[in-house]
BAFI-3210 file (N, C-alpha, C; in Angstrom, 3 decimals, decimal comma, padded with zeros to 6 digits):
// residues 275
n [1|2|3|4|5|6|7|8|9|10|11|12|13|14|15|16|17|18|19|20|21|22|23|24|25|26|27|28|29|30|31|32|33|34|35|36|37|38|39|40|41|42|43|44|45|46|47|48|49|50|51|52|53|54|55|56|57|58|59|60|61|62|63|64|65|66|67|68|69|70|71|72|73|74|75|76|77|78|79|80|81|82|83|84|85|86|87|88|89|90|91|92|93|94|95|96|97|98|99|100|101|102|103|104|105|106|107|108|109|110|111|112|113|114|115|116|117|118|119|120|121|122|123|124|125|126|127|128|129|130|131|132|133|134|135|136|137|138|139|140|141|142|143|144|145|146|147|148|149|150|151|152|153|154|155|156|157|158|159|160|161|162|163|164|165|166|167|168|169|170|171|172|173|174|175|176|177|178|179|180|181|182|183|184|185|186|187|188|189|190|191|192|193|194|195|196|197|198|199|200|201|202|203|204|205|206|207|208|209|210|211|212|213|214|215|216|217|218|219|220|221|222|223|224|225|226|227|228|229|230|231|232|233|234|235|236|237|238|239|240|241|242|243|244|245|246|247|248|249|250|251|252|253|254|255|256|257|258|259|260|261|262|263|264|265|266|267|268|269|270|271|272|273|274|275]
n.u [031,634|028,098|026,114|023,131|020,604|017,774|015,090|012,283|010,461|008,373|008,396|008,251|010,670|012,472|014,664|016,496|016,946|017,970|020,415|021,626|021,793|023,573|025,934|026,316|026,773|028,953|030,967|031,130|032,124|034,501|035,917|035,506|035,224|032,766|029,946|027,502|023,921|020,873|017,655|014,735|011,816|010,425|010,721|012,756|015,362|017,412|018,889|018,997|020,441|022,869|023,644|023,964|026,149|028,080|028,101|026,251|024,055|020,710|017,618|014,418|011,620|008,582|007,133|005,386|003,617|002,675|000,054|-001,404|-000,034|-000,591|-003,342|-003,371|-002,016|-003,856|-006,038|-005,059|-004,405|-001,767|001,076|003,524|003,341|003,232|005,338|007,648|007,367|007,069|009,605|011,321|010,265|011,045|013,339|012,740|012,206|014,496|015,741|014,071|014,108|016,822|017,028|015,306|016,780|018,916|021,167|023,855|025,029|025,552|025,582|024,729|025,104|023,015|022,061|020,565|019,886|020,970|023,705|027,308|030,304|033,461|035,714|037,057|034,908|034,685|036,343|035,762|032,954|032,814|033,934|032,023|029,361|026,373|023,383|020,733|020,674|022,949|023,210|023,629|023,517|020,851|019,937|021,543|024,822|025,574|023,367|022,068|019,661|017,789|017,921|019,195|018,272|019,483|021,971|022,766|023,765|022,931|021,896|021,088|020,260|019,301|017,396|015,538|014,303|012,532|010,981|008,301|006,639|007,498|006,937|004,184|003,532|004,347|002,621|000,114|000,298|000,715|-000,369|000,069|002,892|003,648|003,054|004,857|008,134|008,404|009,735|011,753|010,562|009,131|011,180|012,207|010,078|009,388|011,744|012,493|011,589|012,164|012,918|015,412|017,099|017,453|017,079|019,077|022,393|025,405|026,560|029,440|029,478|030,922|030,300|027,831|027,651|026,541|026,307|025,696|026,810|029,185|032,107|034,434|035,002|036,844|037,221|035,131|033,519|031,286|029,190|026,074|023,470|021,396|018,378|018,686|019,315|022,113|021,673|019,990|021,262|021,623|019,031|018,578|020,099|018,892|017,069|014,475|013,516|012,043|008,947|008,685|011,198|012,080|011,962|014,204|016,370|017,669|019,357|021,248|024,154|027,415|029,434|027,904|027,648|030,223|030,519|028,456|029,442|031,560|030,067|028,852|031,078|031,674|029,390|029,734|031,989|030,841|029,094|030,660|032,297|032,572|035,443]
n.v [045,405|045,280|047,126|048,788|049,998|051,613|051,617|052,378|051,706|053,321|056,024|059,180|060,275|058,261|057,621|059,678|059,187|056,648|057,224|058,609|056,523|054,883|056,396|056,365|053,600|053,157|054,846|053,764|051,208|051,968|053,404|052,242|049,364|048,247|045,998|045,907|045,960|045,924|047,041|046,585|047,641|046,854|046,321|044,170|045,764|048,154|049,219|047,180|045,327|046,694|046,809|044,098|043,464|044,460|042,913|043,433|042,689|042,079|042,608|041,831|043,499|044,509|047,172|046,716|048,658|049,506|049,411|051,106|053,497|053,841|054,300|056,763|058,324|058,326|059,503|062,065|062,879|062,873|061,653|061,381|060,425|057,685|057,095|058,038|057,150|054,310|053,411|054,574|053,691|051,077|050,855|050,547|047,907|046,462|045,266|042,950|041,788|041,085|039,148|037,196|036,534|035,280|036,683|037,253|039,521|042,047|044,777|047,027|049,212|051,792|053,817|056,639|056,891|059,132|059,720|060,112|058,516|059,400|058,377|055,493|053,994|052,009|051,280|053,293|052,994|050,402|050,799|051,921|051,424|051,637|051,882|051,617|052,972|054,986|058,351|061,401|065,062|067,059|069,753|071,600|071,566|070,998|070,121|067,554|066,685|067,261|065,176|063,321|060,657|059,815|058,668|055,920|053,998|050,883|048,996|045,905|043,779|045,000|046,754|044,939|044,169|046,169|046,120|045,141|046,966|049,349|049,063|048,815|051,317|052,905|052,044|052,732|055,465|056,288|058,099|060,631|060,528|060,297|062,789|064,326|063,766|061,182|057,968|058,969|060,773|058,921|057,450|059,586|060,440|058,080|057,216|059,331|059,899|061,476|064,792|066,026|063,908|061,973|058,687|057,915|057,357|059,247|060,020|060,968|064,140|064,149|061,858|062,085|064,291|067,469|069,342|072,076|072,872|074,205|075,414|073,999|070,767|068,920|067,067|065,360|062,203|060,839|062,240|063,736|064,514|066,285|067,918|070,070|068,192|066,755|066,649|068,735|071,145|072,876|073,725|075,155|077,371|078,615|081,211|080,712|079,090|076,084|075,883|073,877|073,462|075,789|076,162|074,905|076,431|077,964|076,188|075,604|076,144|076,830|074,091|073,030|073,308|072,669|070,051|068,871|068,915|067,147|064,887|064,477|063,743|061,331|059,908|059,647|057,999|055,783|054,864|054,005|051,195|048,525|047,671]
n.w [033,314|032,960|030,691|030,271|028,034|026,491|024,044|021,906|018,857|017,956|017,828|016,100|015,789|015,542|013,857|014,426|017,143|016,943|015,776|017,883|019,697|018,311|018,468|021,226|021,665|019,926|021,029|023,568|023,021|021,888|023,857|026,380|028,622|028,843|028,685|026,336|026,568|025,039|025,517|023,849|022,291|019,563|015,974|013,898|012,134|010,308|012,390|014,364|012,912|012,645|015,327|015,949|014,384|015,938|018,120|020,149|022,751|022,206|023,644|023,362|024,439|025,923|027,659|030,732|031,154|028,786|027,524|029,176|028,779|026,107|026,228|027,599|025,744|023,609|024,852|025,473|023,000|022,048|020,818|022,056|024,652|024,415|022,609|023,864|026,541|026,357|025,884|027,851|030,307|030,385|031,796|034,537|034,790|034,812|037,184|037,652|035,117|034,710|036,646|035,612|033,371|034,433|035,125|037,163|038,243|040,685|040,425|037,814|034,979|033,800|031,055|029,383|025,824|024,709|025,176|025,293|025,428|026,760|027,902|029,683|032,112|033,857|036,149|038,022|038,320|039,325|041,767|043,323|045,653|045,756|047,762|046,768|044,196|042,263|041,314|039,397|039,644|038,100|036,455|037,881|038,971|041,596|042,949|044,365|045,276|043,360|041,153|038,264|036,188|033,891|033,706|035,530|038,184|039,174|041,978|041,821|043,465|045,862|044,813|043,909|046,252|046,665|044,492|043,967|045,360|044,188|041,422|041,577|042,637|040,482|038,421|039,488|039,498|036,926|035,002|036,114|036,336|033,656|032,743|033,957|034,499|033,503|034,272|035,822|037,576|039,036|040,370|041,792|043,456|044,848|046,121|047,666|050,371|052,489|052,360|052,998|053,080|050,760|049,273|047,522|046,224|045,570|042,353|040,675|039,020|036,620|035,331|034,315|032,564|031,655|028,675|028,922|031,285|031,140|029,322|029,728|029,608|030,257|032,291|032,062|031,726|030,751|028,471|028,586|026,609|027,686|027,440|024,729|021,814|020,016|017,243|016,815|016,626|014,392|013,887|016,211|015,792|013,773|012,074|011,715|013,831|014,894|016,668|018,581|019,695|020,796|023,526|024,407|023,881|025,851|027,051|025,217|025,389|026,900|026,338|024,366|021,467|020,574|021,562|020,198|017,618|017,934|018,490|015,977|014,511|015,782|015,088|012,350|012,322|013,550|011,630|009,627|008,053|010,266|012,013]
ca.u [030,304|027,042|025,519|021,806|019,970|016,468|014,446|011,206|010,491|007,125|008,598|008,484|012,088|013,223|015,946|017,390|017,325|018,842|021,750|022,195|022,127|024,792|027,079|026,505|027,388|030,275|031,938|031,311|033,023|035,791|036,631|035,248|035,174|031,392|029,250|026,214|022,659|019,864|016,246|014,133|010,427|010,341|010,932|014,079|015,575|018,826|019,546|019,309|021,540|024,084|024,012|024,437|027,509|028,969|027,909|025,421|022,959|019,411|016,566|013,115|010,814|007,542|006,823|004,107|002,780|002,432|-001,363|-001,809|000,558|-001,353|-004,616|-003,097|-001,673|-005,098|-006,854|-004,468|-004,118|-000,344|001,797|004,734|003,120|003,578|006,631|008,715|007,143|007,247|011,030|011,975|009,795|011,695|014,412|012,310|012,060|015,818|015,995|013,365|014,566|018,127|016,758|014,739|017,836|019,966|022,357|024,174|025,673|024,862|025,501|024,792|024,969|021,977|022,083|019,714|020,627|021,564|024,985|028,531|031,407|034,737|036,803|036,547|034,177|034,528|036,987|034,996|031,647|032,999|034,347|030,838|028,451|025,148|022,401|019,733|021,250|023,740|022,858|024,239|022,534|020,229|020,302|022,566|025,869|025,742|022,061|021,794|018,255|017,157|018,849|018,852|018,500|020,018|023,064|022,304|024,377|021,845|022,126|019,967|019,815|018,494|016,228|014,537|013,548|011,512|010,396|006,845|006,046|007,848|006,169|002,787|003,484|004,455|001,396|-000,999|000,505|001,290|-000,796|000,806|004,305|003,803|002,923|006,007|009,389|008,404|010,197|012,592|009,683|008,808|012,323|012,337|009,018|009,386|012,966|012,797|010,553|012,580|013,522|016,811|017,893|016,947|017,641|020,007|023,791|025,914|027,435|030,180|028,915|031,688|029,731|026,549|028,037|025,649|027,057|025,425|027,488|030,355|032,933|035,499|034,489|038,039|037,132|033,914|033,669|030,084|028,415|024,636|022,817|020,146|017,847|018,874|020,066|023,163|021,161|019,141|022,069|021,370|017,707|018,685|020,778|018,114|016,155|013,135|013,569|010,747|008,336|008,826|012,512|012,422|012,120|015,512|017,406|018,434|020,333|022,224|025,256|028,565|030,135|026,894|027,934|031,479|030,264|027,592|030,333|032,258|029,056|028,720|032,277|031,513|028,345|030,355|032,808|029,958|028,416|031,639|032,418|033,144|036,693]
ca.v [045,732|045,308|048,453|048,685|051,190|051,188|052,426|051,732|052,172|053,982|057,472|059,814|060,638|057,020|057,680|060,555|058,505|055,544|057,795|058,862|055,211|054,431|057,109|055,835|052,271|053,284|055,421|052,801|050,166|052,587|053,946|051,563|047,896|047,878|045,017|046,552|045,223|046,833|046,715|047,117|047,376|047,203|045,295|044,065|046,815|048,467|049,451|045,895|044,748|047,432|046,400|042,707|043,478|044,880|041,941|043,979|041,803|042,730|041,971|042,349|043,648|045,539|047,635|046,282|049,860|049,908|049,658|052,305|054,633|053,981|054,929|058,170|058,950|058,532|060,440|063,399|063,125|063,214|060,396|061,328|059,624|056,304|056,985|058,229|056,323|052,875|053,121|054,975|052,905|049,769|050,908|050,100|046,452|045,834|044,320|041,692|041,243|040,443|037,930|036,245|036,135|034,591|037,537|037,258|040,769|042,841|046,153|047,274|050,614|052,137|055,200|056,992|056,712|060,405|059,918|059,884|058,194|060,025|057,545|054,320|054,312|050,760|051,289|054,156|052,392|049,226|051,233|052,402|050,422|052,329|051,026|051,347|053,423|056,221|059,275|062,729|066,153|067,338|071,042|072,320|070,585|070,666|069,839|066,124|066,397|067,272|064,305|062,911|059,217|059,528|057,731|055,346|052,747|050,211|047,842|045,051|042,978|045,810|047,261|043,865|044,127|047,219|046,033|044,986|048,240|050,402|048,861|049,126|052,778|053,448|051,742|053,490|056,898|056,402|059,299|061,745|060,391|060,551|064,231|064,961|063,361|059,739|057,136|059,774|061,258|057,765|057,246|060,767|060,441|056,858|057,082|060,558|060,030|062,595|065,778|066,301|062,685|061,043|057,347|057,567|057,712|060,255|059,720|062,183|064,815|063,834|060,656|062,484|065,684|068,185|070,330|073,450|073,163|075,042|075,094|073,072|069,428|068,074|065,994|064,574|060,825|060,558|063,426|063,470|065,618|066,560|069,146|070,050|067,047|067,205|066,800|069,928|072,359|073,797|074,309|076,114|078,561|079,103|082,338|080,119|078,000|075,447|076,200|072,801|073,430|077,107|076,055|074,309|077,390|078,450|075,167|075,464|077,026|076,083|073,326|072,320|073,268|071,938|068,632|068,406|068,651|065,900|063,839|064,226|063,001|059,969|059,263|059,280|056,820|054,661|054,386|053,415|049,744|048,152|046,902]
ca.w [033,826|031,951|030,465|029,665|027,473|025,970|023,006|021,161|017,467|017,541|017,791|014,803|015,764|015,740|013,152|015,186|018,378|016,534|015,596|019,206|020,242|017,630|019,045|022,577|021,556|019,296|021,970|024,658|022,524|021,568|025,012|027,648|028,631|029,169|027,842|026,064|026,507|024,496|025,732|022,630|021,924|018,154|014,960|013,288|011,138|010,073|013,680|014,998|012,121|013,022|016,683|015,932|013,831|017,024|019,211|021,224|023,133|022,023|024,437|022,948|025,663|025,911|029,006|031,290|031,185|027,392|027,236|029,917|028,070|024,868|026,600|027,907|024,467|022,856|025,623|025,378|021,581|022,011|020,627|022,879|025,856|024,082|021,924|024,858|027,724|026,116|025,955|029,101|031,446|030,400|032,803|035,864|034,772|034,763|038,287|037,418|033,839|034,904|037,419|034,648|032,435|035,158|035,237|038,591|038,647|041,707|039,937|036,370|034,587|032,824|030,567|028,257|024,568|024,279|025,859|024,518|026,332|026,405|028,429|030,390|033,345|034,594|037,466|038,929|038,600|040,169|043,110|044,033|046,205|046,169|048,430|045,730|042,928|042,324|040,234|039,453|039,579|036,811|035,863|038,648|039,200|043,011|043,551|044,285|045,577|042,042|040,426|036,905|036,050|032,564|033,969|036,792|038,625|039,879|042,844|041,444|044,609|046,774|044,086|043,852|047,512|046,589|043,157|043,977|045,786|043,234|040,189|041,911|042,737|039,125|037,685|040,065|039,265|035,592|034,279|036,721|035,988|032,221|032,512|034,610|033,854|033,294|035,386|036,716|038,638|039,881|041,263|042,639|044,466|045,648|046,906|048,411|051,396|053,329|051,462|053,312|053,065|049,744|049,383|046,448|046,436|044,641|041,226|040,335|037,838|035,406|034,707|033,705|032,316|030,747|027,898|029,358|032,539|030,917|028,154|030,097|029,893|030,226|033,287|031,814|031,248|029,962|028,113|028,460|025,901|028,392|026,844|023,270|021,301|019,085|015,874|016,769|016,740|013,279|014,107|017,310|015,276|012,640|012,290|011,694|014,787|015,132|017,957|019,563|020,350|021,346|024,976|024,684|023,501|027,012|027,428|024,124|025,796|027,389|025,300|023,570|020,028|020,376|021,790|019,110|016,482|018,250|018,326|014,538|014,121|016,285|014,288|011,073|012,611|013,876|010,428|008,725|008,217|011,555|011,882]
c.u [029,304|026,396|024,216|021,339|018,727|015,928|013,257|011,133|009,228|007,276|008,781|009,933|012,977|014,591|016,956|017,867|018,178|020,270|022,405|022,612|023,418|026,034|027,363|027,230|028,799|031,312|032,160|032,282|034,427|036,595|036,474|035,315|033,783|030,856|027,836|025,036|021,557|018,458|015,449|012,697|010,267|010,624|012,389|014,206|017,072|019,578|019,913|020,418|022,870|024,579|024,568|025,848|028,536|028,782|027,178|024,276|021,642|018,345|015,238|012,181|009,787|007,192|005,464|003,121|002,334|000,973|-001,871|-001,259|-000,178|-002,689|-004,432|-002,803|-002,920|-005,986|-006,374|-004,185|-002,670|000,451|003,034|004,558|003,497|004,988|007,809|008,569|007,423|008,711|011,600|011,524|010,347|012,785|013,977|012,146|013,396|016,086|015,329|013,856|015,887|017,987|016,232|015,816|018,968|021,260|022,688|024,729|024,852|024,646|025,552|024,639|023,812|022,233|020,962|020,541|021,323|022,840|026,127|029,659|032,694|035,937|036,195|035,924|034,148|035,101|036,193|033,677|031,779|033,450|033,162|029,976|027,164|024,160|021,284|020,278|022,028|023,428|023,544|023,151|021,978|020,713|021,491|023,553|026,043|024,433|021,696|020,367|017,443|018,071|018,318|019,202|019,010|021,245|022,837|023,043|023,387|022,359|020,931|019,391|018,896|017,276|015,135|013,721|012,421|010,662|008,871|006,161|006,291|007,056|004,689|002,588|003,495|003,168|000,221|-000,911|000,959|000,874|-000,073|002,271|004,561|003,727|004,024|007,284|009,506|008,883|011,142|011,766|009,304|009,940|012,428|011,326|009,124|010,585|013,375|011,691|010,869|013,386|015,012|017,697|017,342|017,720|018,500|021,410|024,261|026,851|028,143|029,620|029,641|031,114|028,302|026,670|027,124|026,449|026,870|026,080|028,746|031,188|034,041|034,895|035,641|037,984|035,962|034,245|032,488|029,365|026,957|023,991|021,410|019,614|018,033|019,760|021,075|022,672|020,269|019,934|021,815|020,012|017,755|019,381|020,007|017,231|014,713|013,087|012,178|010,235|008,642|010,206|012,931|012,686|013,476|016,658|018,279|019,485|021,391|023,381|026,395|029,283|029,164|027,281|029,225|031,258|029,336|028,408|031,104|031,313|028,893|029,908|032,164|030,442|028,910|031,219|031,931|029,336|029,373|031,700|033,148|034,375|036,798]
c.v [045,774|046,692|048,285|050,041|050,717|052,156|051,649|052,376|052,901|055,499|057,984|060,270|059,409|057,067|058,531|059,869|057,274|056,037|058,094|057,553|054,685|055,103|056,599|054,491|052,365|053,807|054,511|051,700|050,707|052,925|053,156|050,047|047,401|046,830|045,526|045,586|046,208|046,301|047,381|046,664|047,799|046,022|045,272|045,126|047,062|048,686|048,130|045,169|045,376|046,974|044,978|042,609|043,817|044,030|042,520|043,011|042,576|041,934|042,598|042,341|044,753|045,894|047,120|047,448|050,288|050,267|050,896|053,565|054,902|054,672|056,417|058,936|059,265|059,563|061,875|063,808|063,582|061,912|060,269|060,480|058,164|056,202|057,175|057,228|054,848|052,466|053,384|054,151|051,482|049,711|050,297|048,586|045,721|044,902|042,958|041,004|040,497|039,161|036,836|035,695|035,375|035,368|037,710|038,577|041,503|044,275|046,179|048,773|050,749|053,564|055,395|056,832|057,987|060,729|059,648|059,660|058,841|059,255|056,381|054,731|053,121|050,815|052,120|053,498|051,194|049,584|051,679|051,239|051,107|051,366|050,634|051,713|054,709|057,052|060,618|063,803|066,350|068,682|071,704|071,330|070,179|070,306|068,364|065,768|066,365|066,491|063,965|061,435|058,834|058,646|057,223|054,040|052,067|049,051|046,912|044,287|043,785|046,409|046,204|043,781|045,146|047,099|046,000|046,299|049,335|050,273|049,168|050,637|053,411|053,233|052,580|054,979|057,206|057,679|060,535|061,706|060,726|062,035|065,024|064,562|061,832|058,964|057,898|060,306|060,120|057,491|058,383|060,747|059,245|056,778|058,368|060,815|061,185|063,561|065,969|065,058|061,677|059,729|056,942|058,028|058,643|059,660|061,018|062,810|064,497|062,643|060,875|063,977|066,324|069,247|071,760|073,798|074,014|074,568|074,094|071,725|068,421|066,914|065,048|063,191|060,408|061,879|063,003|064,694|065,823|067,902|069,082|068,886|067,522|067,411|068,031|071,226|073,354|074,471|075,380|077,404|079,218|080,288|081,859|078,891|077,400|075,718|075,143|072,726|074,792|077,048|075,474|075,290|077,798|077,451|074,937|076,429|076,169|075,400|072,612|072,201|072,500|070,433|068,045|068,103|067,349|064,712|063,479|063,427|061,543|059,207|058,802|058,037|055,587|054,043|053,851|051,910|049,417|047,283|045,872]
c.w [032,682|031,906|029,694|029,137|026,740|024,930|022,455|019,782|017,017|017,403|016,367|014,676|015,931|015,058|013,917|016,464|018,090|016,346|016,938|019,858|019,613|018,212|020,449|022,522|020,982|020,282|023,177|024,239|022,268|022,822|026,309|027,494|029,010|028,193|027,590|025,921|026,131|024,752|024,624|022,454|020,470|017,254|014,513|012,195|010,975|011,382|014,347|014,234|012,531|014,395|016,711|015,346|014,903|018,279|020,416|021,491|023,033|022,762|024,042|024,154|025,465|027,347|029,470|031,370|029,791|027,129|027,958|029,256|026,762|025,132|026,872|026,621|023,651|023,539|025,451|023,931|021,387|021,953|021,506|024,130|025,616|023,521|022,876|026,000|027,526|026,151|027,332|030,298|031,447|031,468|034,133|035,936|034,807|035,949|038,074|036,147|034,000|035,723|036,490|033,717|033,111|035,236|036,717|039,122|039,703|041,231|038,411|036,137|033,612|032,368|029,554|026,982|024,113|025,047|024,895|025,515|025,826|026,931|029,201|031,724|034,290|036,006|038,461|039,305|039,533|041,578|043,960|044,504|046,674|046,813|047,466|044,343|043,168|041,092|040,467|039,407|038,170|036,282|036,554|039,238|040,661|043,708|043,373|044,664|044,287|041,107|039,038|036,734|034,659|032,591|035,386|037,083|039,557|040,728|042,655|042,630|045,521|046,087|044,000|045,136|047,521|045,327|043,165|044,322|044,750|041,937|040,408|041,989|041,347|038,342|038,184|039,754|037,843|034,864|034,804|036,281|034,525|031,895|033,217|033,856|033,870|034,515|036,314|037,872|039,577|040,866|042,270|043,775|045,406|046,584|047,620|049,433|052,350|052,474|051,716|053,227|052,059|049,766|048,187|046,809|045,327|043,592|040,866|039,060|036,536|034,638|034,214|033,405|031,276|029,985|028,383|030,686|032,348|029,744|028,458|030,494|029,972|031,219|033,033|031,252|030,371|029,724|027,947|027,812|026,454|027,903|025,338|022,835|020,252|017,659|015,718|016,690|015,612|013,425|015,189|016,890|014,138|013,023|012,323|012,602|015,019|016,544|019,011|020,213|020,918|022,849|025,370|024,482|024,680|027,480|026,350|024,372|026,318|026,243|024,366|022,098|019,731|020,532|020,734|017,860|016,702|018,074|016,846|014,009|014,554|015,506|012,949|011,247|012,808|012,639|009,373|008,973|009,507|011,345|013,002]
res [m|k|w|f|f|a|l|n|d|v|s|h|e|f|e|a|y|s|n|m|l|k|v|a|v|h|t|a|l|k|y|t|s|l|s|p|y|f|l|y|d|g|k|e|n|a|l|t|d|w|l|r|e|r|d|v|k|i|i|f|r|r|s|f|l|y|e|k|l|k|e|i|s|e|k|e|n|d|t|n|y|l|s|v|g|a|g|t|f|l|r|i|e|i|p|q|l|t|l|e|m|g|i|p|d|e|y|v|l|y|t|d|v|d|v|m|f|l|s|d|v|n|d|y|m|e|s|l|k|p|h|f|f|a|v|a|p|e|f|y|i|d|n|y|r|k|m|n|v|g|v|m|l|m|n|l|k|n|l|r|t|m|d|k|k|f|l|k|f|t|e|e|n|i|e|y|l|a|k|k|v|w|d|q|t|a|y|h|k|f|y|k|k|w|w|k|n|p|e|w|d|r|l|s|p|e|y|n|w|k|p|y|w|g|k|d|y|s|s|a|k|i|i|h|f|h|g|p|k|p|y|q|r|e|m|l|q|s|a|n|m|p|e|n|i|k|s|l|k|w|l|a|k|g|a|y|y|e|l|s|e|l|w|s|k|m|l|k|e|a|e|e|n|f|q]
***
């Protein structure tokens, strides 16, 4: 199965996110049979060299919303609108992009870059046939209405039938979406016309496992560092914790610190010479 992930290089945290991407790719290659495809808005650099050494397909792409995100960023005097949005909104272009590339697959996997694979996921993913897409809960493990698109099994054929309307909806509401949860809010609003019956299918929580869900992650297949990132663990334990991450402290629980240590180990492996 093809696996897509996206990033842009305008963020002031590009190095940190590059490291998370490396762990995602390294663990995917180590534990799964996924074929990685990287959607990238940026320049050639050490990261693209690293990816090519591992035969990762790099697709240079700029979001059709880039200029609008840039305007919002300048208006709000906040670079995050562009640095985050320009990467995350690339996800919504995958149905059309794969059509342009002649990729015949009906289903593909998308994840954010802040994930870590713990075992193969191919058999499970291939057993699912979501109508539009399958996703797992966000903060609360049994709440599928409040879902998270950090791991997303996409039905490309059916998503294309909604593409024109969905992209129009996203463009028309971009300022609102950028101030909420980016494209996740777009999927949430567009595909949840009826509160009790949203139009997404269920992905088992083990495939979008949040460290704060508990210390026992033995059944988890994909760890998603939703909230505090693994490289922030020392800051979260500091007496002089930076203001910008204080709001994440409440999620630094369960297996967060243990999994962050494992993440560091995987990063070290990823940066060693590829065999």
